DRENZANU-799686 format. One record per residue (C-alpha): residue in one letter; x, y, z; residue number from 1. Coordinates in nm, 4 decimals, always signed. Example, Ala and Ser with C-alpha at 12.3 -4.5 7.8 and 13.67 -1.06 7.14 Angstrom:
# residues 2
rest=A&x=+1.2300&y=-0.4500&z=+0.7800&nr=1
rest=S&x=+1.3670&y=-0.1060&z=+0.7140&nr=2
//
This chain:
# residues 280
rest=M&x=+13.2327&y=+10.7639&z=+11.5346&nr=1
rest=T&x=+13.2774&y=+10.5713&z=+11.2380&nr=2
rest=D&x=+13.5054&y=+10.3179&z=+11.3294&nr=3
rest=P&x=+13.3849&y=+9.9674&z=+11.5080&nr=4
rest=A&x=+13.6953&y=+9.9238&z=+11.6957&nr=5
rest=Q&x=+13.6721&y=+10.2474&z=+11.8495&nr=6
rest=I&x=+13.2781&y=+10.2185&z=+11.9338&nr=7
rest=R&x=+13.3371&y=+9.8825&z=+12.1246&nr=8
rest=E&x=+13.6349&y=+10.0368&z=+12.3003&nr=9
rest=R&x=+13.4775&y=+10.3424&z=+12.4279&nr=10
rest=F&x=+13.1901&y=+10.1143&z=+12.5155&nr=11
rest=V&x=+13.3975&y=+9.8901&z=+12.7215&nr=12
rest=E&x=+13.6080&y=+10.1754&z=+12.9008&nr=13
rest=M&x=+13.2341&y=+10.3437&z=+13.0039&nr=14
rest=V&x=+13.1170&y=+9.9897&z=+13.1300&nr=15
rest=R&x=+13.4132&y=+9.8933&z=+13.3398&nr=16
rest=R&x=+13.3676&y=+10.2375&z=+13.5279&nr=17
rest=P&x=+13.2192&y=+10.2184&z=+13.8890&nr=18
rest=D&x=+12.8385&y=+10.1522&z=+13.8501&nr=19
rest=Q&x=+12.7651&y=+10.5277&z=+13.9659&nr=20
rest=Q&x=+13.0057&y=+10.6583&z=+13.7117&nr=21
rest=I&x=+12.8903&y=+10.4936&z=+13.4062&nr=22
rest=D&x=+12.6806&y=+10.7620&z=+13.1835&nr=23
rest=L&x=+12.3810&y=+10.5452&z=+13.1044&nr=24
rest=A&x=+12.2820&y=+10.7549&z=+12.8268&nr=25
rest=R&x=+12.6204&y=+10.7490&z=+12.6689&nr=26
rest=A&x=+12.7036&y=+10.3720&z=+12.7221&nr=27
rest=A&x=+12.3291&y=+10.3506&z=+12.5378&nr=28
rest=L&x=+12.3978&y=+10.5524&z=+12.2765&nr=29
rest=L&x=+12.7706&y=+10.3791&z=+12.2328&nr=30
rest=V&x=+12.5347&y=+10.0513&z=+12.1949&nr=31
rest=A&x=+12.3278&y=+10.1869&z=+11.9134&nr=32
rest=A&x=+12.6374&y=+10.3435&z=+11.7304&nr=33
rest=E&x=+12.7781&y=+9.9714&z=+11.6618&nr=34
rest=N&x=+12.4345&y=+9.9037&z=+11.4843&nr=35
rest=D&x=+12.4801&y=+10.2912&z=+11.2889&nr=36
rest=P&x=+12.8066&y=+10.3647&z=+11.2848&nr=37
rest=T&x=+12.6898&y=+10.7178&z=+11.1260&nr=38
rest=L&x=+12.5441&y=+10.7518&z=+11.4728&nr=39
rest=D&x=+12.6823&y=+11.1308&z=+11.6294&nr=40
rest=V&x=+12.6955&y=+11.0140&z=+12.0154&nr=41
rest=D&x=+12.7509&y=+11.3562&z=+12.1224&nr=42
rest=A&x=+12.4881&y=+11.5651&z=+11.9186&nr=43
rest=E&x=+12.2563&y=+11.2808&z=+12.0821&nr=44
rest=M&x=+12.3887&y=+11.3813&z=+12.4133&nr=45
rest=A&x=+12.3490&y=+11.7219&z=+12.3462&nr=46
rest=R&x=+11.9935&y=+11.6892&z=+12.2324&nr=47
rest=L&x=+11.9001&y=+11.5358&z=+12.5824&nr=48
rest=E&x=+12.1105&y=+11.8345&z=+12.7307&nr=49
rest=Q&x=+11.8649&y=+12.0942&z=+12.5570&nr=50
rest=W&x=+11.5731&y=+11.9088&z=+12.6435&nr=51
rest=A&x=+11.6803&y=+11.8939&z=+12.9777&nr=52
rest=G&x=+11.7154&y=+12.2690&z=+12.9556&nr=53
rest=E&x=+11.4148&y=+12.3629&z=+12.7988&nr=54
rest=L&x=+11.2281&y=+12.1730&z=+13.1120&nr=55
rest=A&x=+11.4586&y=+12.3710&z=+13.3390&nr=56
rest=R&x=+11.3317&y=+12.6697&z=+13.2406&nr=57
rest=R&x=+10.9931&y=+12.5816&z=+13.3511&nr=58
rest=I&x=+11.0280&y=+12.4577&z=+13.6996&nr=59
rest=D&x=+11.0596&y=+12.6994&z=+13.9830&nr=60
rest=P&x=+11.3326&y=+12.6033&z=+14.1782&nr=61
rest=H&x=+11.1655&y=+12.5570&z=+14.5111&nr=62
rest=W&x=+10.9532&y=+12.2763&z=+14.3462&nr=63
rest=N&x=+10.9497&y=+11.9514&z=+14.5546&nr=64
rest=N&x=+11.0419&y=+11.5904&z=+14.3752&nr=65
rest=L&x=+10.6450&y=+11.5526&z=+14.2963&nr=66
rest=Q&x=+10.6115&y=+11.8989&z=+14.1377&nr=67
rest=R&x=+10.9346&y=+11.8530&z=+13.9246&nr=68
rest=L&x=+10.7768&y=+11.4604&z=+13.8081&nr=69
rest=A&x=+10.4609&y=+11.6246&z=+13.7366&nr=70
rest=R&x=+10.6008&y=+11.8730&z=+13.4457&nr=71
rest=L&x=+10.8214&y=+11.6500&z=+13.3561&nr=72
rest=R&x=+10.5350&y=+11.4291&z=+13.2843&nr=73
rest=T&x=+10.3992&y=+11.6921&z=+13.0771&nr=74
rest=F&x=+10.7104&y=+11.7844&z=+12.8704&nr=75
rest=M&x=+10.8209&y=+11.4357&z=+12.7932&nr=76
rest=Y&x=+10.4895&y=+11.3019&z=+12.6989&nr=77
rest=E&x=+10.2854&y=+11.5686&z=+12.6021&nr=78
rest=D&x=+10.5388&y=+11.8502&z=+12.4683&nr=79
rest=L&x=+10.7895&y=+11.6038&z=+12.3041&nr=80
rest=G&x=+10.5150&y=+11.3498&z=+12.2024&nr=81
rest=F&x=+10.7352&y=+11.0100&z=+12.3237&nr=82
rest=K&x=+10.4797&y=+10.7207&z=+12.3586&nr=83
rest=G&x=+10.5349&y=+10.3507&z=+12.3507&nr=84
rest=D&x=+10.5662&y=+10.1506&z=+12.0199&nr=85
rest=V&x=+10.2778&y=+9.9309&z=+12.0318&nr=86
rest=R&x=+10.2707&y=+9.8350&z=+11.6778&nr=87
rest=G&x=+10.6755&y=+9.7808&z=+11.6489&nr=88
rest=Y&x=+10.7271&y=+9.6700&z=+11.9947&nr=89
rest=Y&x=+10.9667&y=+9.4390&z=+11.8714&nr=90
rest=S&x=+11.1725&y=+9.6098&z=+11.6691&nr=91
rest=P&x=+11.5295&y=+9.6413&z=+11.7099&nr=92
rest=S&x=+11.4908&y=+9.9929&z=+11.6550&nr=93
rest=N&x=+11.3236&y=+10.0188&z=+11.9896&nr=94
rest=S&x=+11.6650&y=+9.9338&z=+12.1656&nr=95
rest=L&x=+11.8845&y=+10.1658&z=+11.9925&nr=96
rest=L&x=+11.7908&y=+10.5045&z=+12.2065&nr=97
rest=H&x=+11.8954&y=+10.7098&z=+11.9070&nr=98
rest=S&x=+11.6336&y=+10.5910&z=+11.7134&nr=99
rest=V&x=+11.3605&y=+10.6171&z=+11.9894&nr=100
rest=M&x=+11.4642&y=+10.9856&z=+12.0581&nr=101
rest=A&x=+11.4182&y=+11.0488&z=+11.6976&nr=102
rest=R&x=+11.0906&y=+10.8751&z=+11.6660&nr=103
rest=R&x=+10.9643&y=+10.9355&z=+11.9896&nr=104
rest=L&x=+10.8653&y=+10.5961&z=+11.9889&nr=105
rest=G&x=+11.0082&y=+10.2889&z=+12.2183&nr=106
rest=I&x=+10.9734&y=+10.0128&z=+12.4851&nr=107
rest=P&x=+10.9519&y=+10.0258&z=+12.8764&nr=108
rest=L&x=+11.3468&y=+10.0636&z=+12.8866&nr=109
rest=T&x=+11.4556&y=+10.3136&z=+12.6406&nr=110
rest=L&x=+11.1769&y=+10.5343&z=+12.6963&nr=111
rest=G&x=+11.2625&y=+10.4845&z=+13.0771&nr=112
rest=V&x=+11.6421&y=+10.5958&z=+12.9328&nr=113
rest=V&x=+11.5007&y=+10.9026&z=+12.8100&nr=114
rest=F&x=+11.2820&y=+10.9850&z=+13.1360&nr=115
rest=M&x=+11.5647&y=+10.9436&z=+13.3915&nr=116
rest=E&x=+11.8173&y=+11.1028&z=+13.1916&nr=117
rest=I&x=+11.5988&y=+11.4520&z=+13.1488&nr=118
rest=G&x=+11.5054&y=+11.3914&z=+13.5758&nr=119
rest=W&x=+11.8404&y=+11.3415&z=+13.6702&nr=120
rest=R&x=+11.9396&y=+11.6956&z=+13.5112&nr=121
rest=I&x=+11.6487&y=+11.8631&z=+13.6907&nr=122
rest=G&x=+11.7427&y=+11.7159&z=+14.0454&nr=123
rest=V&x=+11.5056&y=+11.3995&z=+14.0572&nr=124
rest=P&x=+11.6198&y=+11.1143&z=+14.2353&nr=125
rest=F&x=+11.5360&y=+10.8308&z=+13.9875&nr=126
rest=E&x=+11.6268&y=+10.4558&z=+13.9966&nr=127
rest=G&x=+11.5969&y=+10.2141&z=+13.7220&nr=128
rest=V&x=+11.3927&y=+9.9205&z=+13.8428&nr=129
rest=G&x=+11.4285&y=+9.6074&z=+13.6732&nr=130
rest=F&x=+11.0502&y=+9.4516&z=+13.6810&nr=131
rest=P&x=+11.0490&y=+9.0978&z=+13.4345&nr=132
rest=G&x=+10.9277&y=+9.1918&z=+13.0924&nr=133
rest=H&x=+10.8314&y=+9.5686&z=+13.1820&nr=134
rest=F&x=+11.1051&y=+9.8208&z=+13.3026&nr=135
rest=L&x=+10.9992&y=+10.0769&z=+13.5519&nr=136
rest=V&x=+11.1057&y=+10.3850&z=+13.7543&nr=137
rest=R&x=+11.1477&y=+10.4721&z=+14.0922&nr=138
rest=L&x=+11.1337&y=+10.8176&z=+14.2237&nr=139
rest=T&x=+11.3155&y=+10.7570&z=+14.5704&nr=140
rest=G&x=+11.3386&y=+10.9863&z=+14.8553&nr=141
rest=E&x=+10.9013&y=+11.0186&z=+14.9396&nr=142
rest=P&x=+10.7434&y=+10.9226&z=+15.2013&nr=143
rest=G&x=+10.6590&y=+10.5900&z=+14.9771&nr=144
rest=D&x=+10.9022&y=+10.5376&z=+14.6826&nr=145
rest=L&x=+10.6824&y=+10.5860&z=+14.3832&nr=146
rest=L&x=+10.7169&y=+10.3596&z=+14.1025&nr=147
rest=L&x=+10.6441&y=+10.5235&z=+13.7422&nr=148
rest=D&x=+10.5780&y=+10.3418&z=+13.4346&nr=149
rest=P&x=+10.7682&y=+10.5181&z=+13.1172&nr=150
rest=Y&x=+10.5912&y=+10.3123&z=+12.8440&nr=151
rest=D&x=+10.2516&y=+10.4977&z=+13.0353&nr=152
rest=H&x=+10.3222&y=+10.8364&z=+13.0271&nr=153
rest=G&x=+10.5365&y=+10.8016&z=+13.3518&nr=154
rest=A&x=+10.1777&y=+10.6851&z=+13.5011&nr=155
rest=S&x=+10.2243&y=+10.5317&z=+13.9247&nr=156
rest=V&x=+10.2319&y=+10.1753&z=+13.9504&nr=157
rest=H&x=+10.1183&y=+9.9915&z=+14.2495&nr=158
rest=E&x=+10.1322&y=+9.6569&z=+14.3871&nr=159
rest=D&x=+9.8121&y=+9.5133&z=+14.2351&nr=160
rest=D&x=+9.9651&y=+9.6483&z=+13.9316&nr=161
rest=C&x=+10.2770&y=+9.4674&z=+13.9632&nr=162
rest=R&x=+10.0890&y=+9.1452&z=+14.0226&nr=163
rest=R&x=+9.8754&y=+9.1574&z=+13.6964&nr=164
rest=M&x=+10.1443&y=+9.2471&z=+13.5000&nr=165
rest=I&x=+10.3318&y=+8.9414&z=+13.6263&nr=166
rest=Q&x=+10.0518&y=+8.7299&z=+13.5521&nr=167
rest=L&x=+10.0248&y=+8.8586&z=+13.2097&nr=168
rest=T&x=+10.3715&y=+8.8122&z=+13.1209&nr=169
rest=T&x=+10.4229&y=+8.4555&z=+13.2733&nr=170
rest=G&x=+10.0372&y=+8.3424&z=+13.2007&nr=171
rest=G&x=+9.9957&y=+8.2599&z=+13.6077&nr=172
rest=T&x=+10.3338&y=+8.0348&z=+13.6242&nr=173
rest=V&x=+10.5399&y=+8.2847&z=+13.8150&nr=174
rest=P&x=+10.3590&y=+8.4759&z=+14.1287&nr=175
rest=Y&x=+10.4672&y=+8.8321&z=+14.2206&nr=176
rest=D&x=+10.7086&y=+8.8783&z=+14.4725&nr=177
rest=P&x=+10.8789&y=+9.2092&z=+14.6016&nr=178
rest=S&x=+11.2111&y=+9.1169&z=+14.5188&nr=179
rest=M&x=+11.0637&y=+9.1993&z=+14.1501&nr=180
rest=I&x=+11.0763&y=+9.5960&z=+14.2239&nr=181
rest=R&x=+11.4510&y=+9.5970&z=+14.3303&nr=182
rest=S&x=+11.6521&y=+9.8898&z=+14.2090&nr=183
rest=L&x=+11.8945&y=+9.8102&z=+13.8881&nr=184
rest=G&x=+12.2465&y=+9.9631&z=+13.8516&nr=185
rest=K&x=+12.3267&y=+10.0956&z=+13.5448&nr=186
rest=R&x=+12.5337&y=+9.8162&z=+13.4187&nr=187
rest=D&x=+12.2773&y=+9.5924&z=+13.4600&nr=188
rest=M&x=+12.0514&y=+9.8306&z=+13.2531&nr=189
rest=I&x=+12.2657&y=+9.8353&z=+12.9961&nr=190
rest=A&x=+12.2969&y=+9.4381&z=+12.9873&nr=191
rest=R&x=+11.9363&y=+9.4538&z=+13.0050&nr=192
rest=L&x=+11.9026&y=+9.6616&z=+12.6765&nr=193
rest=L&x=+12.1650&y=+9.4482&z=+12.4860&nr=194
rest=F&x=+11.9471&y=+9.1407&z=+12.5991&nr=195
rest=N&x=+11.6394&y=+9.3196&z=+12.4618&nr=196
rest=L&x=+11.8336&y=+9.4154&z=+12.1562&nr=197
rest=K&x=+11.9654&y=+9.0480&z=+12.0886&nr=198
rest=V&x=+11.5923&y=+8.9190&z=+12.1381&nr=199
rest=A&x=+11.4827&y=+9.2040&z=+11.8835&nr=200
rest=C&x=+11.7306&y=+9.0965&z=+11.6305&nr=201
rest=L&x=+11.6789&y=+8.7285&z=+11.6470&nr=202
rest=K&x=+11.2907&y=+8.8245&z=+11.5597&nr=203
rest=A&x=+11.4145&y=+9.0148&z=+11.2973&nr=204
rest=K&x=+11.6531&y=+8.7156&z=+11.1299&nr=205
rest=D&x=+11.9421&y=+8.9504&z=+11.2202&nr=206
rest=D&x=+12.1647&y=+8.7024&z=+11.3180&nr=207
rest=A&x=+12.4900&y=+8.9168&z=+11.3066&nr=208
rest=G&x=+12.2695&y=+9.1679&z=+11.4766&nr=209
rest=A&x=+12.1937&y=+8.9136&z=+11.7796&nr=210
rest=L&x=+12.6004&y=+8.8105&z=+11.7422&nr=211
rest=S&x=+12.6753&y=+9.1705&z=+11.8040&nr=212
rest=A&x=+12.4704&y=+9.2203&z=+12.1025&nr=213
rest=I&x=+12.5696&y=+8.8622&z=+12.2365&nr=214
rest=E&x=+12.9390&y=+8.9477&z=+12.1844&nr=215
rest=R&x=+12.8920&y=+9.3316&z=+12.4066&nr=216
rest=L&x=+12.6895&y=+9.1049&z=+12.6854&nr=217
rest=L&x=+12.9866&y=+8.8733&z=+12.7189&nr=218
rest=L&x=+13.1998&y=+9.1710&z=+12.8207&nr=219
rest=L&x=+12.9519&y=+9.2418&z=+13.1153&nr=220
rest=H&x=+12.9428&y=+8.9298&z=+13.2161&nr=221
rest=P&x=+13.2003&y=+8.7136&z=+13.0559&nr=222
rest=D&x=+13.1171&y=+8.3535&z=+13.1925&nr=223
rest=D&x=+12.7411&y=+8.3711&z=+13.1166&nr=224
rest=P&x=+12.6645&y=+8.0165&z=+13.0021&nr=225
rest=P&x=+12.3015&y=+8.1121&z=+12.8186&nr=226
rest=E&x=+12.5150&y=+8.3750&z=+12.6438&nr=227
rest=L&x=+12.8115&y=+8.1309&z=+12.5650&nr=228
rest=R&x=+12.5627&y=+7.8865&z=+12.4198&nr=229
rest=D&x=+12.3606&y=+8.1390&z=+12.2134&nr=230
rest=R&x=+12.6915&y=+8.3110&z=+12.0415&nr=231
rest=G&x=+12.8146&y=+7.9537&z=+11.9812&nr=232
rest=L&x=+12.4722&y=+7.8671&z=+11.7751&nr=233
rest=L&x=+12.5045&y=+8.2162&z=+11.6360&nr=234
rest=L&x=+12.8262&y=+8.1665&z=+11.5148&nr=235
rest=Y&x=+12.7719&y=+7.8023&z=+11.3773&nr=236
rest=R&x=+12.4889&y=+7.9646&z=+11.1806&nr=237
rest=L&x=+12.6786&y=+8.2306&z=+11.0345&nr=238
rest=D&x=+12.9588&y=+7.9385&z=+10.9179&nr=239
rest=R&x=+13.2247&y=+8.0445&z=+11.1654&nr=240
rest=Y&x=+13.3064&y=+7.6698&z=+11.3149&nr=241
rest=R&x=+13.5859&y=+7.6671&z=+11.4628&nr=242
rest=E&x=+13.4717&y=+7.9577&z=+11.7158&nr=243
rest=A&x=+13.1567&y=+7.7865&z=+11.7555&nr=244
rest=R&x=+13.2709&y=+7.4893&z=+11.8697&nr=245
rest=T&x=+13.5212&y=+7.7013&z=+12.1169&nr=246
rest=S&x=+13.1890&y=+7.8764&z=+12.2836&nr=247
rest=L&x=+12.9798&y=+7.5885&z=+12.2740&nr=248
rest=R&x=+13.2359&y=+7.3644&z=+12.4808&nr=249
rest=A&x=+13.2702&y=+7.6513&z=+12.6940&nr=250
rest=Y&x=+12.9013&y=+7.6121&z=+12.7365&nr=251
rest=L&x=+12.9109&y=+7.2584&z=+12.8366&nr=252
rest=A&x=+13.1839&y=+7.3075&z=+13.0637&nr=253
rest=A&x=+13.0190&y=+7.6031&z=+13.2747&nr=254
rest=R&x=+12.6579&y=+7.3768&z=+13.2538&nr=255
rest=P&x=+12.7821&y=+7.0153&z=+13.2441&nr=256
rest=D&x=+12.4107&y=+6.9240&z=+13.3219&nr=257
rest=A&x=+12.2461&y=+7.1147&z=+13.1162&nr=258
rest=L&x=+11.9311&y=+7.0407&z=+12.9866&nr=259
rest=D&x=+11.9493&y=+7.0867&z=+12.6299&nr=260
rest=R&x=+12.3342&y=+6.9099&z=+12.6700&nr=261
rest=E&x=+12.2048&y=+6.6443&z=+12.4333&nr=262
rest=A&x=+12.1146&y=+6.8948&z=+12.1830&nr=263
rest=I&x=+12.4392&y=+7.0696&z=+12.1670&nr=264
rest=E&x=+12.6647&y=+6.7586&z=+12.1993&nr=265
rest=R&x=+12.4822&y=+6.6897&z=+11.8617&nr=266
rest=H&x=+12.6180&y=+7.0318&z=+11.7195&nr=267
rest=L&x=+12.9809&y=+6.9628&z=+11.8561&nr=268
rest=A&x=+12.9755&y=+6.6337&z=+11.6617&nr=269
rest=A&x=+12.9041&y=+6.7686&z=+11.3565&nr=270
rest=L&x=+13.1161&y=+7.0715&z=+11.4331&nr=271
rest=E&x=+13.3862&y=+6.8035&z=+11.4637&nr=272
rest=L&x=+13.3283&y=+6.6134&z=+11.1551&nr=273
rest=M&x=+13.3962&y=+6.9297&z=+10.9412&nr=274
rest=L&x=+13.6585&y=+7.0260&z=+11.1759&nr=275
rest=G&x=+13.8584&y=+6.7720&z=+11.3075&nr=276
rest=P&x=+13.9681&y=+6.7125&z=+11.7150&nr=277
rest=P&x=+14.1092&y=+7.0947&z=+11.8350&nr=278
rest=R&x=+14.4564&y=+7.1285&z=+11.8026&nr=279
rest=G&x=+14.6683&y=+7.1518&z=+12.0916&nr=280
//
């Protein structure tokens, strides 16, 4: 699949399904395919199926979910060798699922996608958890739901661990709240993946890559003001001035009391000088 328009079309079709019908791994691979049009999405899906098949052959059908989880941890982190990417944490490649699968390195969200996808295929009831700054996985159906850290070999995470993580992430400015460990739907997981990709591309000074991520975020949340603003600023940097003006105007219309209104108005004033007033 090398046609960018076809890749985008398939992505849109996927994320517009009812949440339970979204194929999370395929949607994540379609995100990656826009960055790497040579990616064979079906081949990567077959690789996930192969891994799950290998694991299924090592599982007794009568095992409970905790026994299946233990074998999954061993299979993914010891046999396949997946681990968290400490050195290149903010690399865009860590938000591209095929790259994570090839290198066996990733960040919590992409490792979590692999962890859940293999787990789902062997009957483990996983859910994604959108903890701030560190994606987690929930194993449901036990007397008490278990939180797991896919970045740390699927280790169990307790409330005290969550308190420590939010302390580190926010420097103590945001207290822990139980709402932080609510489950995420698949569409929201894809939005988080795209946000991570956007941030990684910005850090890598890849404005075109960041803009591509934002365009897909706006397909999921069309009127999201921060993304409208960031889209406009990136379009400005990429010399696409008319589109930049439209996006920045939409941002101010959505957020008339925005704290950065003065700065955005200065950008718009510069655009007006270059382009003249909008027609019509």
